N, C-alpha and C positions, 0 to 999 in steps of 0.2 A: 507241053505242060504250061499252063497259064500261071502267072504270078498272082499272089494274093493282093487284093486291094487293101488300102489302109484300114478301111472299116472291117474287113474280114480278119485282118491281123489283130485289130483291137478285140473283136469278138473272141478270137482264138485265145488271146492273152487272158481274158476274163471269164473263160468258159467255166472254170471251177467255181468261181464266185457266183455266176449266174445259175449254175446247176444247183448249188447248195441253197440259194435263195428260193428257187422254184420248188425244190423238194420240201422246204419248210412249209410252204403254202399249199402244196399239192394235197396235203392231208385233208384239206377242206372240200374235197370232192372233185377236183380238177386234175387232169393229167399234167405231169411235168412238162411234156412236150408242148402242150397248149400254152402253158405259162412262159416257157422259153420263147415261143414264137411271139407272144405279146410283148415280152421284154425286148426282144430283138427289133421288133417294129418300132418301139418307142426309142430305142437307142439309134436306129437308123434316122429317125426324124431329128434327133439331136446331134447327129454325127458331125455336122459342120463345126459346131462348137466343141464337141468332145475331142476331136482330133487335133485341136490347137492347144489343149491344156497340157501342163506338165503331168507326169505319171501319178503323183500323189493326188492331185486334184481330179485327174481323170478317173481314177479308181473310185473316189468318193462319189463323184457325179454319176458314174455308171451304176453304182450300187443304188443310189437314190432314185434315179430314173427308172431302173428296172423294178425296184420295190414298189414305186408308185404305180407303174403300169400293171403290175400283178394285182395290187390291191384294188385298183379301178376295175380290172377284169372280174375279180371276185365279187365286187359290189354289184356289177351289172348282172351277173348270173345267179347270185345268191337268192334273190327274190323269185327267180323263175324255176329253180330246181327243187322239186319236192323231196322229202326224205324217202329213202327206200322203203318198200312195203314191209320188209322184214326187220326194220329198225325197232329195237326194243331198248329204250333208255333205262328202264328198270333193271334189265338183265346185265347192264354194263358192269365191268369189273371196276370197283372204286378203290383201288389202292391209293396210298398217299401220293405216289409219283403221278399217277393219272389225274388225281384231284388237283395237284399243283399245276400240271400242264393245262388243265381246264381253267383254273383261276387265271393263269397267265394269258390264256386266249381271250379272257373277258376284259383284260386291261385295255384301255384306250391307247391310241397312238399318241406320242411316240414311246410311252411307257413299255408297251409290249415289245417293241423293237429293241429298246435299251436292254431289257432283261434277256431276250433271246440272244442278242449279240454278246452279252457278258457270259451267258452259258456256253456260247460257241468259242469263248476264249479271247475275244477282242479286248484290248486294253481300253481304259477310260479315254485316252487320247484318240484312239482309232474310232471309238464310238462317237466321240464329240466331233471329229472331222467329218464323219459320214452324215451326222444329223445336224451339223451346224450349231453345236453346243460347246461350251467351255468344258474342260476336264473337270473342274470343280462342280459345275452344274450337273454333269453326268453322275458324279459321286453323290451329290445331295439327292438327286432324283432316285438313285438306286436305294438309298437308305429309306426314303419315303415309300417306295414301291414295296420293299421288303416288309416294312411295318404294316402296310395295307394288306399284303398277302397273309401275314401272320394273323391279323385280326379276322380275316375272312375264313381262314382255315382253323382258327382257334388253337394255334400251336403254342 
C-alpha cells in the first residue's frame, strides 16, 4: 500500500468543498467530473504555495483557486457550446424561486459568489476570508445586492 502524497492528502481534505463548488457550476452544462479535474489541475499548479499555508489560509486559497479555474473553464466553453435543439425558453417553469436563481446567476462577480455563499450558510467572516473582503464590506454588499434583486423582481 502506498502512502498519500501531501497534495493528495490536501485534495482529500477539501474534497467536499471542491465537489460542492463544482456541483454549483455544473448546472451550466458541464459535468461535475470535468470541473473537478480542472480545479484539481489548478490546485496542482499552486500546490507548492498551498502546502506551506496554515489551514485557514489554505482553505480560503483552495476555494479561490478552484472557483477561478471553474469559471475560466466555463468561459472557454460557453461560447462554443450551442443550446440543445429541444431547448424551449418559453416553456420553462417561472416560479418565484426559479426566477430568483436566474437573477442571482445574472449578477456579476463577486456579487453572485457572495449571495451563493450566504445561501450555503457561510458567515460574513468566512465569505470575507475567501474573497479577500472585510466582514463589514460583505454585509454592505449583501444589502445592496438584495436591494438590486428586489428591484429586478419587483418584490
